[in-house]
N, C-alpha and C positions, 0 to 999 in steps of 0.2 A: 585344124581348129578343134578345141576340146567340146566334147557333148554338154549342153546344158540340160541338166536333169530336172524333172519337175518333181513336184512334192509326191504325186502318186508312184513316180518311178523310185523315189527313195524309201517309200513304204515298202514297194516290192523288193527293194535290196535287203531291208531288214528281215523281211519273210524269208527271203533266201538263206540269209545267215542263220536263221532259226530251224531251217527245213532239215529233213532227215539225212540228207547229204551235205548240210552246211558246216558252218564252222564249230569245231568242238568246243570252243570257250562259249560262244554266244548261245549255243544249244542248251548249256547247263545253268544259264543265269536266271533267277527268279527276283521277284520284287524285293525280297530280303536281301539278297547279294548284291543288288544294285543300288540299295540306299546311300551308301557311301559315295558311289559314282555320282549320283544326282546331286548330293550335296556338294561335293567337290566341284562340279561343273558349274553349279549356281555361283560359287564362291569366284570362280575364274571368270565368269562373265562380270561380276562386280569389279574384279581386279582389272579388267580391261576397260570398264567404265571409268575407274578411278584413275587410270592411266591416259585416259582420252586418247585410246588407241583403236581406231575405227577398223582396221584391218584385223586385229586380234579379235575384236569384239564381234566381227563377222563369224570368225572361226568357232569362238566360244558359244556363240548363240547356236551355231549348227551342232556343236556338241551337246548342248542343253535340249535341242529339238529331237536328237537322237534319243535322249533318255525318254522324253514323252512319247515318241513314236514306238520305242522298245517296249515300254511298260504297257501302252495299250494292246501291243501286238500279243503279249503275254496272255492278256484278258481276252483277246480275240480267240486264242487257242483253247481258252477255256469257255468258250462260247457265252461271254460275258457281255463284252461290248467291243467296238471297234474305234479307231481313230476317228472316223467318220461320226460316230456318236459323241465322241468328245468334242469334235469341233462344232457339231450341231448344238451341243448343251452349252458350250461357251458362247456361241451366237445368240442363243435364245436369252442367256443370262445378261448379255451386254445389251441386249434391247430392252428387256424387263427392267433392268436397273439403270436405264438412262431415259426416264419418261419425259425428260426435258428436251429430249433430241428426237424420240421416236414417238411421243404423245403430245399432250397439250399441258403438262405440268411446266410451271414457270420456277425458275431459279434466278437468283441475283448475284451469286458468288460460288466459289469453290466450296466453301465451307457448307453451303446450302446443298451442293452436290453430295458431300460426304455424308451429311445427316440424313438426307434422302435416301441414299445407298443404304445406310446402316438400318434405316427403318424398313426397307423392302426386304433386306437380306434377314431380318428378324421375322417378318411375315412368311418368307419363303421357308424358314427353317421351324416354323411353327414356336419360335422362342417367346415364351409368355411371362417369364419372372427373371429375377436378377441372376438366381442360379444358373438358369438356363443360358443367360448371356456369358457367364463365366465358365460355364463347362463347355461353350463352343470354342473356347480358345486352345489351339492345338497343343498337346501336351509336350509334342517333341520340340517345341521352340526353345531356342536357347534362352537362359533365365532373364538377361537384359530385355530381349524382344519381347518375351512373354509379359514381362513387368509393364513394358510401354504400352503394349496392347491391352492389358487389364486396364490400365489407367485410361486409356483412350475409350473403352467401352464404358467405363465408369462415368466418364463425362457424357457420353451419348444417353445415359439411361437417367442423367439428371444430377449425378454428383460432380459438383463443381471442384476443381483443384484449388487449393489455397493459393494465395499470391505467394511470388517468389520469397518476399522478406519473412513470411510467415514460416515458409519451408527451412529458410536458412538459419532461422532462430531455432527450429526443432533440431537441424544438424547440429548446431553448435553446442546445444545442450548435451546431444550424445558424445561429442568429442570432448568436451569440457569436463564430463564426469570423472569423478575420483575413482570410480568402480573400474574393474578390469574389463577391458572390451571383450564382448561375447560374439559368438556367430549371430545371435539375433540383432545385436547392435549393428553389426556389419550389414546384415540383411536391410535392417530399417534405414541405414544411411544409403544405401544403393536405391532403395525405394524412393528416397526423399531426392535423390540426384535425377532419378527418372521423372520425377514430377516437375522438378526445376526445368529440365531439358524441355519437357512438354509445353511448359509455360512459354519458353522461347523457341518453340518450333524446331528443336535440334533433335536429331536421331542419336540417341545415346550410344547404340552399338557402333554406329559409324565414327561418333566421336572418339570412343574409346581405341577403335582400330586406329585413327589417324594419330592420337597420342602415342599408341605403342610403336608405330611407325616412325614417328619423329624422334622418339628415345632411340631406337634403334639406329638411326640415321646418324643421331648426334653422339654416338658412342662407338663408331665404327673407327 
């Protein structure tokens, strides 16, 4: 019978790979060199979800977990933090950001939960103005994801998204213009599409990904 490994044993395996007599490849890895791996593993998890493949999802989640443990181990070697600190930090965050579960705050819907989450997050990060809100968006995000996050945060701080018909009119004006289409025009059209997507609770990035896959499948 194969051995069933615990989480602590898995952490020890990563430490062995990074040790003096460990694996030559693993020993030389850094946060920078592993960025591509982290991104690829994340997308492979999404592929497994999209394919409704539990067995593959189990494997890909393991690969993603390895990235978390690997990065944490690098920081432990630098005496900054350990995987235990990571787990403790996220546990404290989940408890603090779910006062409707762990305290006496009342919520009536999932939207209430998200609004409360954002409010608590702003308090934690000492975000006091609109610039702080937008500066908190990760610069490494892909453009569509960043646009979607920006629009969501805009709504959270009181900027209401125009209705879909208004947005469609704005989009039509750009498309029907007699002027040559510019980079700015394309950017503005994409932002309008993101706004329309948010109005209909559609993930723009996934919608585009699905459209690309459909196109590829239809032209094979």
